[in-house]
N, C-alpha and C positions, 0 to 999 in steps of 0.2 A: 344779499349775500349769496355767493356761489361757491361751490366746491367742485373743482375739476380733478378728475382722475385720468391720467394718461398712461397708457401701457407703452413701455419702451423695451427694446431688446427682444421683441417676440421673434424676429427673423433669426437672431443669433440663438435663441432658445430652441427654435425649430431645427436649426442646423445641428445643434448639440444633441438633441433627441434623436435625430436621424443617425448621427454617428454612433450613439449608444445602441440603437436598434441594430445597426450593421455589426458592431463589435459583439453584441450578444448572439449573433448568428453563428459564431464559431467559438465553442467553449474548450477548444483543444488545449490552450495554455493552462488553465487551472486544472483540467483533467490530467494532463501529463505531470504537472507539479504534484497533484494528489497521488498519482500512481508512483512517482519517484519517492515521495514521502513513505508510502506503504512498503515499497521494496526495501527501504532503509530500516523500517520497523521490523520487517520479516528477518532481515539479516541480524539486527540487534536481538531478536528473539532467539536465534540460534546461539549467538554469543552468550546470552544470559541463561541458556538452557531452559527457555520457555517462560521466563519471568515477565516478558512484555505483554503477552496475551493471556496468561494464566498464573497460577501459583507455582509454576515450575513443572518441568517434566519429571515423570517417575524415573528414578535412577535405573541404570541397566542391571539386568540380572547377572549373577556371577558367571553363568554359562555364556552369556553374550560378551562379557568382558574377556573371558578366556578365549573365545572365538576371535575377537578383534585383536587380542595380543598375538595370537598365532598369525593372523593375517598381516599384522604390522611387521612381524619378523620376516615374512615373505614379501614385504614391500607392497602389500595390497590394502593397507589401512593407514590413515594419518592420525587417527584418534582412537584411543583404546577404552576410555571410560566416559566419553562424552556422548550422550544420547543423540541419535540421528546424524552422526558424522562418522562415516567410515572413510570415504574418499573425498567428501566434500561436494559430491554431485547434487544431492538433494538441495543443499543450501544454495548452490549456484544455479539451480534449475528454475527459480522464480523469474518470470518475465512479465512485462506489460505489453498487452496487445491493444492497439488503437482500433476500435471497432468503427468509429465514425467521429465527426467533429462534436458529437454529443455523448460519446461513451468510450470507456476503456475497460479492459479486463486484466486482472492480475491472476496468473495461473502458474502452475509448475509443469515442466516438461517431464518430470520423473514419473514413470508409470506407477510407482509405489507410494507416491505422496499422499493420496487419499487414505490408504491403509495406515500410514504413519499418523495422519491427522485424526482419523476416526477410531483407529484401533480395529482389532479383529484377529483373524487367524492367518498366519503367513502361508506361503506356498509349501513350506516345509512342515507345516502343522503346528508351529509355535504360536503362543498367544502374544499379540502385539498390543501394548497399552496405548490408549489414545493420548496423543501429544499434540496440543493445539499449535498449528503452524502459523495460522493467520485468522483474524476475525475482525468484524466491525463491532466496535464497542463505543461507549460514550466518549471516551478520551479521544479516540481517533476520529470519530464523527465530528467532534468540536474542531479538531485541527483541520479537517477537510473543509468544514464550513468556513473557517477563518481564511483558508486559501482562496475560496470563492469570494468571500466578502472583500478581501484585499484586492483581488482582481477587478471586481465590480467598482470598488472605490477608485481605483486607478483609472478606469474607463471614464467614470463621471468627472473626476478631476481633470483628465486630459480633454474631455469634451467641452466642459464648461469654463475651465480656467487655464487651459493649455499648459498644464503642469505634468 
């Protein structure tokens, strides 16, 4: 009695693995997808007054509301009681920078973004409460992991099954 074991398809498997190795050499697609997702979350954070990344932003002081109302009458403000929106510059200032095919960066072009995020003392001496603009947390980490898992799954399916 004999038992024969024959390996078939090893050439196809090697080709598929070579393709996977090549595809893994450039992670720009899932990185850009992850960055785009984060930019949408940051925008939603402004819309919900900080509820995406925290328990919400501290409301504006009466002094700040009065100042913004004055600016609105002068055409210099678009929101009078919404924290962190005067002209919309900070909200629109978040960008994605591609650092390499293995890295991106999300940042704000607004010079005062860090002060608004961390809180502190303004250039006019007023106290600015910390208002979380963006952060990495469990929910967003899971979403980014899923973006990468879907990307990898697509590479494997395409490489082995031409799907």
